C-alpha positions in Angstrom: 41.4 119.5 134.2 40.6 116.0 135.5 43.6 114.4 133.5 46.0 117.1 134.6 44.8 116.3 138.4 45.3 112.8 137.7 48.9 113.0 136.6 49.8 115.1 139.3 48.6 112.5 141.7 50.6 109.8 140.0 53.7 111.9 140.2 53.3 112.7 143.8 52.8 109.0 144.8 55.9 108.2 142.6 57.9 110.7 144.5 56.9 109.4 147.8 57.9 105.9 146.8 61.2 107.1 145.7 62.0 109.1 148.7 61.1 106.2 151.0 63.3 103.9 148.9 66.3 106.2 149.4 65.5 106.9 153.1 64.9 103.0 153.9 61.2 103.5 154.8 59.0 100.6 155.1 58.4 97.9 157.8 59.8 94.8 155.8 63.2 96.5 155.4 63.5 97.5 159.1 62.5 93.9 160.1 65.0 92.5 158.0 67.7 94.6 159.4 66.7 93.8 162.8 66.5 90.1 162.3 70.0 90.2 160.7 71.5 92.0 163.7 69.8 89.7 166.1 71.4 86.5 164.1 74.6 88.0 164.5 74.4 88.5 168.0 73.1 85.0 168.6 75.9 83.7 166.7 78.4 85.5 168.8 76.9 84.4 172.0 76.9 80.8 170.6 80.5 81.0 169.9 81.3 82.3 173.3 79.2 79.6 174.9 81.1 77.0 172.9 84.6 78.5 173.9 83.6 78.6 177.6 82.6 74.9 177.3 85.7 73.9 175.7 87.7 75.5 178.5 85.6 74.0 181.2 86.1 70.5 179.7 89.9 71.0 179.5 90.1 72.1 183.0 87.8 69.1 184.2 90.1 66.8 182.4 93.0 68.0 184.1 91.7 67.4 187.5 89.9 63.8 186.6 91.9 60.9 185.7 90.6 58.3 183.3 89.6 55.0 185.2 92.2 52.2 184.9 91.6 48.3 184.5 93.1 46.2 187.2 94.5 43.9 184.5 96.7 46.8 183.4 98.2 47.2 186.8 98.9 43.5 186.8 100.5 43.8 183.3 102.7 46.6 184.6 104.0 44.3 187.5 104.5 41.3 185.2 106.4 43.5 182.9 109.1 44.6 185.4 109.2 41.2 187.2 109.1 38.9 184.2 109.4 35.2 185.2 109.6 36.2 188.9 106.0 36.8 188.9 104.6 33.5 190.2 100.9 34.0 190.9 98.9 31.9 188.5 95.5 31.4 189.8 92.7 33.7 190.6 90.5 34.1 193.6 86.9 34.0 192.9 84.6 36.5 194.4 83.3 33.9 196.8 86.9 32.9 197.8 88.0 36.4 198.3 85.1 36.7 200.7 85.6 33.4 202.4 89.4 33.1 202.6 90.4 36.8 202.9 87.2 38.4 204.3 86.6 41.0 201.8 83.0 41.0 200.8 81.6 42.1 197.3 79.9 45.3 198.8 83.0 46.7 199.7 84.5 47.0 196.3 84.0 48.0 192.8 86.4 45.7 191.3 89.2 43.4 192.3 92.2 41.2 191.1 93.4 38.5 193.5 96.0 36.1 192.3 97.9 33.4 194.2 100.5 30.6 193.4 98.5 27.4 192.7 101.1 25.1 194.0 102.8 24.0 197.3 106.1 25.4 195.9 105.5 28.9 197.1 102.8 31.3 198.5 103.5 34.2 196.0 100.3 36.5 195.9 99.0 39.8 194.8 95.5 41.3 195.6 94.4 44.7 194.3 91.1 46.1 195.6 89.4 49.1 194.2 87.4 50.1 197.1 84.0 51.8 197.1 83.7 55.2 198.7 84.0 54.9 202.6 85.4 51.3 202.4 89.2 52.0 202.1 90.1 51.8 205.8 87.9 48.6 206.1 89.7 46.7 203.4 93.1 47.9 204.8 92.0 46.4 208.3 90.9 43.2 206.6 94.0 42.7 204.8 96.3 43.4 207.7 94.2 40.8 209.6 94.8 38.4 206.7 98.6 39.0 206.9 98.7 38.1 210.6 96.9 35.0 210.0 99.3 33.9 207.4 102.3 34.7 209.6 100.9 32.4 212.1 100.0 29.7 209.6 103.6 29.7 208.4 105.4 30.2 211.6 107.3 26.7 211.1 108.1 27.2 207.4 111.1 29.7 207.1 110.8 30.5 203.5 107.1 31.1 203.5 107.3 33.1 206.8 109.9 35.3 205.1 107.6 36.1 202.3 104.7 36.9 204.5 107.1 39.1 206.8 108.1 40.8 203.6 104.7 41.5 202.2 103.4 44.9 201.6 100.0 46.5 202.1 99.9 49.8 200.3 97.0 52.2 199.5 97.1 54.3 196.3 94.0 56.5 196.0 91.1 54.0 196.4 93.3 51.1 195.5 94.4 48.9 198.3 97.2 46.5 197.3 98.5 43.3 199.1 101.7 42.2 197.6 103.5 39.1 198.6 106.2 38.1 196.0 109.6 37.0 195.8 109.6 34.1 193.6 112.4 31.4 194.2 114.3 32.2 197.5 115.5 28.8 198.2 119.0 29.6 197.2 118.9 32.3 200.1 117.8 29.9 202.7 121.3 29.2 203.9 122.1 33.0 204.1 119.4 33.1 206.7 115.9 34.7 207.1 117.1 38.4 206.9 118.6 37.7 203.5 115.2 36.0 202.3 113.3 39.0 203.7 115.5 41.6 202.2 115.1 39.9 198.7 111.3 39.6 199.0 111.0 43.3 200.2 113.0 44.4 197.2 110.7 42.5 194.8 107.5 43.9 196.6 108.9 47.3 196.6 109.5 47.0 192.6 105.8 45.8 192.2 104.4 48.6 194.4 106.2 51.3 192.6 105.1 50.2 189.3 101.4 49.9 190.4 101.7 53.4 191.9 103.2 54.8 189.0 100.7 53.3 186.6 97.7 54.5 188.6 98.9 58.1 189.1 99.8 58.7 185.5 96.7 57.5 183.9 
């Protein structure tokens, strides 16, 4: 009798194991299924976050331009004017403050070139102003221009160049453009002819600077 009872007990235990296996019983199996579902959900959420981040980055890139080096602006002007770009010397930071009046705390960067000879007064100054300093830089450059007009009052060719100069603000870049190269051949045609020629050259330079800044 003992043996028969023992056999029945073993058969009953085996039957329970088989039934649990078929029905998916057991804590480990349920835990494995739960972890798999959670991992799948986490992966889907991660993919959605990455997609949203990529879209946000793309939209931000459409609204924010890359910074531009001032040497690139100069190169664009030189390319269009060629040999008629005469400035060949640089103002130092100290000279920009002393001669023009623009101090270092007003800008992030600057490019200031002038003609280092008595043959002409061609000049190009580009100031990348700090936030809140654009108007101040504009005022100083206008005052500097007025000073040059008085200084060259008795020199028709130089006066014509200063009179034709342009001060243009493009975003936070303030440009003082005073170009024209050799206008001695126009002296007999009068001041108006010299001014018109220089205005045309300055317009070409400013247009190129603006195009380069806005397309970056």
